C-alpha positions, 0 to 999 in steps of 0.5 A: 500500500502506497500513501498519496503524496498529500497524505504523506505531506500531512503526516510529516507536517504533524510529526514535525510540528509535534517534535518542534513545538514547546508545549505549554498548554495546561490541558495537554500531555505526552503519553509514553510510547507503550501507551500510544502503541496500546491505543491502536492495538485492537482492531476495533472497539471490542469491549462491550460493557454490558451483557446481551439479553441472554445474560452474562458470559464472562461478566458485566464488562464483556460477553464475547471477548477473551476471559482476561478482559474481566481481569482489567476491571479487577486491576483498575479497581485495585489501582483505584483503591491504591492511588485514589482511595476508590475501590471501584474505578470505572474507566469506561467513559470516553472522556471527562465530559462523558463522565460528568454527563453520566453523573448529571443524567444519573443524579438530576432531573429537569427542574432540579437545582444543582450547585457548581463552579461557574466559569467566572470562578474557573469552572468548565463551560461544558456543564452549563451547556448540558444542564440547560439542555436538561432543564437543570437550574445551575446555581454557582458556589460562592468564591473569595476572588483573592484567596480563590477559595470557596466562601463557605458561610456564603455558600451554605447560606445559598444552599439553605435558601435554595433547598429544603429538607423535602427537596428530592435531589441535592447535588453539588458538582465541584470542578475547575479547568482553571486552578492555581490552588487546590480547593480546601473542601473539608469545611464545605463538605462538613457544613453541607452534609450537616445541613443536608445529610442526603446531599451528593457531592462530586468533584471533577479532577480532570486537571489535577488527577496526576497531581493528586495521584502524585501526592502534591494535591489533596485527594477530594475523596479523603476530604469527604467528596462522594464521587470523583470524575474526570479526563485522563490526559492532562496532568495524568499522561494517559489516553483521552478517556474518562474515569468515575471513582467510587469510594467504599462508602458510596451507596451501592444502589446509586452507583449501579444507577450511575454505571447503568446510565453510563452503559448501556445508557450513554455508551454501547462500548468503551474500547479494550485498547484504551482501557489497557493504555489507561492501566499502563498509565496508572502503573507508570504513576504508581511507580513514578507519580510522586517524582513526576508531580513534584517536578511539575509543580516545582517547574510551574512555580519556577516558571511563574516566578521567572515570568514575574521577574521579566515584567509579566503580570502573573496572577497569584503573587500573594500565594506564590503564583501557583500550587498546581501545574498552571500559570496565568499571565494577564495580557489585558483585552481579548484581542491582546491575549489572542495576539500573544497566543498567535505570536508564541505559536509562530515562535513554536511555543504552544499556549492557551488564550482565555478569559482568566477567572477571578481577575476578570481579564484576558490572558494566557494559561500555561502549564508544565506537565507536558514539558516535565514529561519531555524532560525539561529542567530549570535550564530549559525553562530559563531559555523558554522564559527568555524567548517568551520575553523576547517575543511578547515584551521585546517585540522580536519577530517570532520567526527568529525564535522558531529556529532555536526552539526547534534546535532545543526540541531536537534534544528531547525526542518524543520517544524518550519521555521521562517518568515512564515504565522501566521496560524500555525494551518492550516500549521500543519493540512495540513502537518501532517506526515503520517505513511509509511508502509514498508515491512520487 
């Protein structure tokens, strides 16, 4: 089979772009060679997460596949307990939003009032969209913009003004796509459950999952959250999937409703290869998670401090700029943020323009998870800061920066990531490049 010149050109452009770009997007990461290979291992989505009408053959995760598939479920549950205090870790959601939609559909009905983190305070826009479609009224939790923490007294008063003890469903979903500090949840959870013992509190850990497993941020489950959910490709360097984690204390009947809603309700399959890839990622984190997460958070604060010294308006100086993987730089208007993003893009530095929470100005959200996996040290971060300064403050043409960026990235090949499993021989064997035939 010979690929067309057009497709060969596109494939080469993609490979070059990935290898020649410094990725500071807080939502992205690099998966290990073994994880990437596993994603394409199976010929199709061959894991059926529910039984046919005739009943189970091997278990609820499959009805016609090899017996080892049931072992995947057991392994993930073991890792869930070990890494997240969740003895049931459902890895079937196809993504973080799929997991959140599952909880929403399972726990709430039209006309219900659900408390959440609004975009103004760092929340994700997706929850608002699906809630409006379902007829669910969203009510924002109250935040202190200076500390970027939930204002518990105001929030509890708002809960009490909205719900009464006869309200059938009381749900709080906490999650931030923009997060410089972990939320102190224990006080809120204790106060909410004292007022409403039947409240269900979920937490979206999409951005912080790898840092929680790496013990750099508190585990919401250990703070009293009822259920966690999120995507698996941000600070956790896994495939693009989602998880729902249930602690041992979670009501089994409610858990069954949630899992049945997920599949067969919202998904008819989940994909063996992606679940295997996620298991490998969790094993990587079991071995290297603490070292990796420490490095990510250290690099983030180091990058923020360096940018501040250069004259950038970095958010969060009163608390050391950041306690996570994220750094926020205020640029001013929406147009200024997009212009800064465009200039860095032309220089080979990937960022993310956005309306920044709490400060209510536009800027750039940066992250250090990807470059940490790549193997950057403070030496490389110093160089990146200089390039950002030259492009955005000194007005040096981005094209002049792109060449040295490419030269730096040549020393950090994507096939040699840090914090990966020690069986490098297996990774190299599975991921050996194959020659592409291209017609002239």
